[in-house]
VMD Tcl script that draws the C-alpha trace (Angstrom):
set ca {
  {-21.15 4.49 -51.02}
  {-19.50 1.91 -52.69}
  {-18.92 0.24 -49.80}
  {-22.72 -0.39 -48.93}
  {-22.92 -2.31 -51.56}
  {-19.97 -4.75 -50.91}
  {-21.90 -5.17 -47.23}
  {-24.33 -7.49 -49.67}
  {-21.32 -9.87 -49.30}
  {-22.40 -10.50 -45.28}
  {-25.11 -13.17 -46.36}
  {-23.03 -15.05 -48.51}
  {-25.02 -18.61 -47.74}
  {-27.02 -19.60 -45.40}
  {-24.84 -21.96 -43.52}
  {-22.35 -19.03 -43.11}
  {-25.33 -17.34 -41.06}
  {-26.47 -19.68 -39.04}
  {-23.05 -20.13 -37.91}
  {-22.66 -16.44 -37.67}
  {-26.08 -16.60 -35.49}
  {-25.83 -19.01 -33.10}
  {-22.54 -17.74 -31.63}
  {-24.54 -14.17 -30.87}
  {-24.78 -14.22 -27.49}
  {-24.80 -11.77 -24.65}
  {-21.99 -14.20 -22.67}
  {-18.98 -12.18 -23.77}
  {-17.26 -10.96 -22.16}
  {-18.19 -8.68 -18.90}
  {-14.69 -7.75 -17.34}
  {-12.19 -6.74 -20.38}
  {-14.25 -3.87 -20.72}
  {-13.30 -2.32 -17.52}
  {-9.91 -2.80 -17.91}
  {-7.25 -0.36 -18.93}
  {-9.89 2.15 -18.76}
  {-6.92 4.86 -18.39}
  {-4.35 3.64 -20.85}
  {-2.56 5.95 -22.77}
  {-0.29 5.32 -25.77}
  {-0.08 3.95 -29.70}
  {-2.84 2.12 -30.52}
  {-3.97 0.80 -34.09}
  {-7.40 1.90 -35.56}
  {-8.67 -1.10 -38.36}
  {-11.09 -0.66 -41.22}
  {-11.68 -1.89 -44.54}
  {-9.33 -0.70 -47.32}
  {-9.72 2.59 -47.75}
  {-11.11 3.48 -51.55}
  {-11.54 7.07 -51.62}
  {-9.29 8.91 -54.14}
  {-8.60 11.84 -50.97}
  {-7.10 8.84 -48.98}
  {-9.89 9.83 -45.93}
  {-8.81 7.65 -43.41}
  {-5.29 8.56 -43.81}
  {-6.01 11.65 -43.85}
  {-7.30 11.76 -40.77}
  {-4.49 9.30 -38.96}
  {-2.18 12.18 -40.03}
  {-3.70 14.88 -38.49}
  {-4.57 12.77 -35.14}
  {-0.85 12.31 -35.34}
  {0.73 15.74 -35.76}
  {-0.94 16.77 -32.80}
  {-0.73 13.72 -30.50}
  {3.15 12.54 -31.12}
  {2.90 10.35 -27.72}
  {-0.48 8.54 -28.66}
  {0.42 7.78 -32.41}
  {-2.52 5.93 -34.42}
  {-1.81 2.81 -36.28}
  {-3.84 2.21 -39.90}
  {-4.38 -1.38 -39.76}
  {-6.21 -1.49 -43.49}
  {-8.50 -4.55 -43.91}
  {-9.51 -6.75 -47.16}
  {-12.24 -4.60 -49.14}
  {-14.82 -7.68 -48.83}
  {-17.23 -7.21 -45.91}
  {-17.11 -11.17 -45.20}
  {-13.49 -11.07 -44.85}
  {-13.78 -7.65 -42.86}
  {-15.62 -9.21 -40.53}
  {-13.70 -12.05 -40.09}
  {-11.06 -10.94 -39.55}
  {-12.49 -8.42 -36.66}
  {-14.23 -11.66 -35.21}
  {-11.51 -13.98 -35.31}
  {-8.89 -11.23 -33.03}
  {-12.03 -10.38 -30.66}
  {-12.50 -14.16 -29.99}
  {-8.58 -14.25 -29.25}
  {-8.95 -11.79 -26.98}
  {-6.18 -10.07 -29.00}
  {-4.91 -6.27 -28.25}
  {-3.89 -5.41 -31.36}
  {-7.05 -3.65 -32.54}
  {-7.84 -0.91 -30.77}
  {-10.42 0.80 -32.14}
  {-12.93 -0.83 -35.19}
  {-14.45 0.24 -37.70}
  {-17.80 -1.52 -37.67}
  {-20.83 -2.05 -40.13}
  {-23.16 -0.61 -39.06}
  {-24.80 -3.88 -38.78}
  {-22.34 -5.26 -37.28}
  {-22.68 -3.12 -34.36}
  {-25.22 -4.94 -32.33}
  {-23.25 -8.65 -33.06}
  {-19.81 -7.34 -31.49}
  {-21.90 -5.37 -28.65}
  {-23.82 -8.91 -27.50}
  {-20.69 -10.56 -27.65}
  {-19.25 -8.30 -24.85}
  {-16.00 -7.32 -27.56}
  {-16.79 -3.40 -27.29}
  {-16.38 -0.53 -25.07}
  {-20.32 0.91 -23.57}
  {-19.49 4.52 -24.81}
  {-20.81 5.28 -20.89}
  {-19.59 7.73 -18.21}
  {-15.79 8.72 -19.45}
  {-16.16 7.04 -22.38}
  {-19.78 9.51 -23.21}
  {-19.28 10.86 -25.96}
  {-21.20 14.47 -26.95}
  {-23.32 13.90 -29.52}
  {-24.49 17.19 -30.13}
  {-24.32 17.68 -33.76}
  {-24.36 14.42 -34.78}
  {-27.19 13.13 -36.50}
  {-29.77 11.61 -34.51}
  {-30.35 8.46 -36.89}
  {-26.49 7.32 -37.21}
  {-26.84 7.51 -33.36}
  {-29.23 5.34 -32.62}
  {-27.43 2.46 -35.61}
  {-24.62 2.89 -32.99}
  {-26.82 2.06 -29.90}
  {-28.03 -1.41 -28.82}
  {-30.24 -2.05 -25.83}
  {-30.60 1.20 -24.50}
  {-26.48 1.75 -24.65}
  {-24.52 3.57 -27.34}
  {-20.97 1.24 -28.26}
  {-19.82 3.32 -30.95}
  {-19.07 6.20 -32.48}
  {-20.97 6.94 -35.57}
  {-18.43 7.95 -38.21}
  {-19.53 8.05 -42.04}
  {-22.99 7.33 -42.61}
  {-25.51 6.85 -46.06}
  {-28.69 7.21 -46.96}
  {-31.18 5.80 -49.68}
  {-31.97 8.83 -52.37}
  {-35.27 8.75 -54.96}
  {-33.41 9.57 -58.50}
  {-35.99 11.06 -61.41}
  {-35.80 12.27 -64.86}
  {-36.16 16.20 -64.41}
  {-36.67 16.46 -68.16}
  {-39.80 14.43 -68.25}
  {-41.59 15.77 -64.32}
  {-41.01 19.09 -63.17}
  {-40.60 17.73 -59.72}
  {-40.85 14.64 -57.51}
  {-43.18 13.06 -55.84}
  {-42.76 12.74 -51.77}
  {-45.42 10.27 -51.99}
  {-46.15 6.97 -53.01}
  {-49.71 7.71 -53.70}
  {-48.12 10.50 -56.24}
  {-44.99 8.33 -57.50}
  {-47.85 5.99 -58.94}
  {-50.29 8.08 -60.46}
  {-47.03 9.76 -62.26}
  {-46.17 6.52 -64.15}
  {-48.23 8.08 -66.82}
  {-45.00 9.41 -68.02}
  {-42.98 6.69 -68.01}
  {-45.58 4.74 -70.36}
  {-45.64 7.55 -72.58}
  {-42.02 7.78 -72.61}
  {-42.17 4.56 -73.25}
  {-39.49 3.26 -69.95}
  {-40.24 1.83 -67.12}
  {-41.40 3.89 -64.19}
  {-39.83 2.67 -61.15}
  {-36.04 0.75 -60.71}
  {-34.67 -0.71 -57.46}
  {-33.14 -3.18 -55.70}
  {-35.40 -6.41 -55.91}
  {-33.22 -9.16 -56.23}
  {-32.68 -12.19 -52.85}
  {-29.93 -10.55 -51.59}
  {-29.53 -7.83 -48.92}
  {-30.43 -4.71 -51.26}
  {-33.93 -6.79 -50.93}
  {-33.97 -5.88 -47.53}
  {-33.07 -2.92 -47.65}
  {-35.79 -1.90 -50.07}
  {-38.24 -3.77 -48.22}
  {-37.29 -2.39 -44.94}
  {-37.80 1.17 -46.06}
  {-41.40 0.48 -47.48}
  {-42.74 -1.27 -44.28}
  {-40.76 1.42 -42.25}
  {-42.47 4.28 -43.89}
  {-45.81 2.87 -42.91}
  {-44.71 2.71 -39.31}
  {-44.02 -1.14 -38.98}
  {-40.78 -2.81 -37.47}
  {-38.95 -6.02 -37.38}
  {-37.23 -6.09 -34.06}
  {-38.06 -4.50 -30.31}
  {-35.95 -2.13 -28.63}
  {-33.72 -5.63 -27.19}
  {-32.80 -6.35 -30.57}
  {-34.51 -9.91 -29.96}
  {-38.38 -10.05 -30.25}
  {-39.67 -10.14 -33.55}
  {-42.15 -7.24 -34.03}
  {-43.00 -7.29 -37.71}
  {-46.21 -9.13 -37.95}
  {-48.11 -5.51 -37.81}
  {-50.95 -4.10 -39.54}
  {-48.61 -1.69 -40.36}
  {-45.99 -3.93 -41.99}
  {-48.50 -5.84 -43.95}
  {-49.58 -2.68 -45.64}
  {-46.10 -1.54 -46.14}
  {-45.02 -5.03 -47.90}
  {-48.92 -4.41 -49.61}
  {-47.54 -1.18 -51.37}
  {-44.35 -3.30 -52.71}
  {-46.16 -6.35 -54.06}
  {-49.36 -4.13 -55.98}
  {-46.21 -2.13 -57.14}
  {-45.02 -4.96 -59.42}
  {-48.44 -6.20 -59.86}
  {-49.70 -2.80 -61.60}
  {-46.00 -2.96 -63.38}
  {-44.93 0.69 -61.56}
  {-42.09 -1.39 -60.41}
  {-41.34 -3.98 -63.91}
  {-40.78 -7.91 -62.78}
  {-37.04 -7.96 -64.30}
  {-36.21 -6.00 -61.17}
  {-36.75 -9.15 -59.07}
  {-33.23 -9.85 -60.75}
  {-31.35 -6.25 -60.31}
  {-29.12 -5.45 -57.95}
  {-27.34 -1.43 -57.22}
  {-25.20 -1.95 -60.57}
  {-27.85 -3.29 -62.44}
  {-30.67 -0.12 -61.59}
  {-28.40 2.22 -61.76}
  {-27.56 1.14 -65.26}
  {-31.34 0.84 -65.85}
  {-31.92 4.16 -64.70}
  {-28.81 6.07 -67.04}
  {-29.19 3.96 -70.53}
  {-32.68 6.51 -70.03}
  {-34.97 2.94 -69.43}
  {-36.75 4.39 -66.26}
  {-38.28 7.23 -64.93}
  {-37.32 6.80 -61.27}
  {-34.36 5.10 -59.55}
  {-34.22 3.96 -55.99}
  {-30.29 3.89 -55.43}
  {-26.87 5.45 -53.00}
  {-25.54 8.86 -53.07}
  {-22.57 7.34 -55.78}
  {-25.11 7.55 -58.47}
  {-25.40 11.48 -58.87}
  {-21.90 11.18 -60.18}
  {-21.87 8.50 -62.49}
  {-25.22 8.79 -64.01}
  {-23.38 12.41 -65.14}
  {-20.34 10.62 -66.69}
  {-19.59 10.44 -70.58}
  {-22.17 8.13 -72.23}
  {-25.02 8.39 -69.91}
  {-28.33 8.86 -71.76}
  {-29.69 10.89 -68.13}
  {-26.28 13.16 -68.37}
  {-27.96 16.94 -67.77}
  {-31.74 15.16 -67.12}
  {-31.93 14.00 -63.71}
  {-32.19 15.28 -60.25}
  {-32.67 13.51 -56.32}
  {-34.79 14.28 -53.59}
  {-35.54 12.35 -50.37}
  {-37.77 8.82 -50.75}
  {-41.28 8.93 -50.66}
  {-43.45 8.05 -48.04}
  {-46.88 7.16 -47.07}
  {-47.81 11.23 -46.22}
  {-44.90 13.26 -47.15}
  {-41.02 11.95 -47.19}
  {-40.45 8.97 -46.87}
  {-37.99 6.44 -44.64}
  {-34.50 5.92 -46.07}
  {-32.48 2.78 -44.34}
  {-29.50 3.77 -43.36}
  {-26.00 2.69 -43.90}
  {-22.46 3.65 -43.10}
  {-19.83 2.61 -40.24}
  {-19.51 2.82 -36.78}
  {-16.16 2.84 -34.50}
  {-16.14 0.86 -31.23}
  {-13.33 0.34 -29.06}
  {-12.21 -3.12 -28.66}
  {-12.92 -4.88 -24.77}
  {-9.34 -6.10 -25.08}
  {-7.30 -2.65 -26.03}
  {-4.78 -1.91 -23.23}
  {-5.21 2.30 -23.95}
  {-8.53 2.82 -24.25}
  {-8.23 6.28 -23.20}
  {-6.74 6.91 -26.23}
  {-9.16 5.47 -28.06}
  {-11.85 7.19 -26.50}
  {-10.15 10.53 -27.47}
  {-9.70 8.99 -31.28}
  {-13.38 8.24 -31.41}
  {-14.29 12.12 -30.21}
  {-11.80 12.77 -32.34}
  {-13.46 10.78 -35.87}
  {-16.62 12.59 -34.50}
  {-15.00 16.27 -34.45}
  {-15.78 18.43 -37.10}
  {-12.34 18.34 -38.83}
  {-12.66 14.41 -39.35}
  {-15.78 15.14 -40.52}
  {-14.77 17.83 -42.74}
  {-12.35 15.32 -44.23}
  {-14.78 12.81 -45.06}
  {-16.74 14.92 -46.76}
  {-14.88 16.65 -48.73}
  {-14.04 12.63 -49.93}
  {-17.33 12.17 -51.08}
  {-18.16 9.50 -47.63}
  {-21.36 11.22 -46.17}
  {-20.54 12.42 -42.95}
  {-22.82 12.58 -39.23}
  {-21.78 15.73 -38.85}
  {-24.92 17.83 -39.32}
  {-23.86 21.39 -40.52}
  {-21.83 20.04 -43.37}
  {-24.94 19.24 -45.54}
  {-25.47 22.55 -45.59}
  {-22.00 23.65 -46.63}
  {-22.18 26.14 -49.42}
  {-18.77 24.55 -50.83}
  {-19.17 21.06 -50.61}
  {-22.78 21.88 -51.29}
  {-21.19 23.06 -54.65}
  {-19.16 20.17 -55.25}
  {-22.26 17.52 -54.13}
  {-25.52 18.82 -55.24}
  {-27.15 15.86 -53.58}
  {-26.89 16.78 -49.52}
  {-29.57 18.80 -48.91}
  {-31.65 15.78 -50.21}
  {-29.68 13.23 -48.19}
  {-29.56 15.26 -45.00}
  {-33.13 15.39 -45.83}
  {-33.08 10.84 -46.30}
  {-30.73 10.62 -43.46}
  {-33.05 12.45 -40.87}
  {-35.98 10.40 -41.69}
  {-33.42 7.41 -41.88}
  {-33.94 4.21 -39.72}
  {-31.42 1.62 -39.07}
  {-31.14 -1.86 -40.22}
  {-32.51 -4.21 -37.52}
  {-30.41 -3.60 -35.02}
  {-30.12 -7.45 -33.76}
  {-26.57 -8.91 -32.98}
  {-28.40 -11.82 -35.06}
  {-28.92 -9.76 -38.37}
  {-27.74 -12.20 -41.02}
  {-30.27 -14.20 -40.24}
  {-32.81 -11.59 -39.80}
  {-32.18 -10.13 -42.75}
  {-32.38 -13.43 -44.34}
  {-36.02 -13.70 -42.76}
  {-37.08 -10.57 -44.10}
  {-35.31 -11.03 -47.49}
  {-36.65 -14.23 -48.57}
  {-40.52 -13.69 -48.00}
  {-40.36 -10.49 -48.82}
  {-39.31 -11.68 -52.13}
  {-41.65 -14.80 -52.22}
  {-44.36 -11.65 -51.88}
  {-43.48 -9.76 -54.33}
  {-42.92 -12.74 -57.02}
  {-46.59 -14.20 -55.85}
  {-45.28 -16.98 -54.23}
  {-46.72 -16.29 -50.93}
  {-49.18 -14.05 -50.19}
  {-48.51 -10.99 -47.57}
  {-50.23 -12.21 -45.17}
  {-48.58 -15.39 -45.17}
  {-44.79 -13.33 -46.15}
  {-45.72 -11.56 -42.96}
  {-46.15 -14.57 -40.60}
  {-43.23 -16.04 -42.42}
  {-41.08 -13.78 -41.39}
  {-41.70 -13.32 -37.96}
  {-41.48 -16.63 -37.56}
  {-37.72 -16.40 -38.96}
  {-36.98 -13.74 -36.99}
  {-38.01 -15.24 -33.62}
  {-36.47 -18.57 -35.08}
  {-33.09 -16.48 -35.77}
  {-32.82 -14.77 -31.92}
  {-33.65 -17.86 -30.09}
  {-30.49 -19.40 -31.44}
}
mol new
graphics top color blue
foreach p $ca { graphics top sphere $p radius 0.5 }
foreach p [lrange $ca 0 end-1] q [lrange $ca 1 end] { graphics top cylinder $p $q radius 0.2 }
display resetview
């Protein structure tokens, strides 16, 4: 949950973005991934700092270690900073070091690492049984038609709404727009989201463009596809929402915390945010405690499209114990580990857990989140993600600020993606 917020740090500076994208290519190691495929023994699992109250990662590793005394897993805990975690992985993989066997990758890193030849393709003896795994999460772990990682935990956007002011959540943008009269009558804003010029804007823009049937890159992760009538219709809907006041101009300064605060202070009828807000909005001091509910995001004719978040686990091409690593991936996807993840308040990838009455009692947002993830689309799956995201957010921001027409913004977005993919 909160880890997804920190993912905005991936887009630190334009110079960093160019550095990262310039070295992304398909020219990475091609031999190492096929070595030591039957290797068994101790392995190291690498992930950013475990901030869950229950210590999810250590619980999972303890369960594995109890059952596998000869193939113990050691947890290498990285920084909680997404940039630092990414760079640490890159340094070890560029040096072809074998000490990182299984790595937790932000979903936006998976294609980059796969394209560089750093990950073991999960096919043949390494293929996973994805039965029961939410399909959208598998898509996020797939690059150029090949699965390279095991979805571990996921995330999806939700629509929080004032249940004391509207009887039910709108399922379409037209319904949401029409209901904004309620906000006017109560002297509050209608909609709050994340529209500052950062990663959150890429997420919010992707959701509305995807909901209109648009996309950003082709299946190869390189060919730009955003210059389409569908993408233009999506961005136009966003621009119109700003022009009409459905989304107030101040939202161009909002990231997750600011939009969350506006809703919890009782200043917005609707909020697009992540599931963690369900708990924070109920705390003492919240003006909306007991007065809100959640639903999937609205779309064009029905339920909309959420942007997918979360982490995938992948095997390093340089691991010397790949067979053990593959079994650990299967364990991470199994119901036992996935239940630990869910009980730690992280959205699991094992679909049936969203229907578990005991979990729903603890986390009432689970049914809405399951529907959100069922309709989710990963952020552009491309080895050039940081630069692609920069092209999306820069041009979307110019459009909602009225500095570019929708047509110009989309054309420039297409050109930016093409430039990123050709470097």
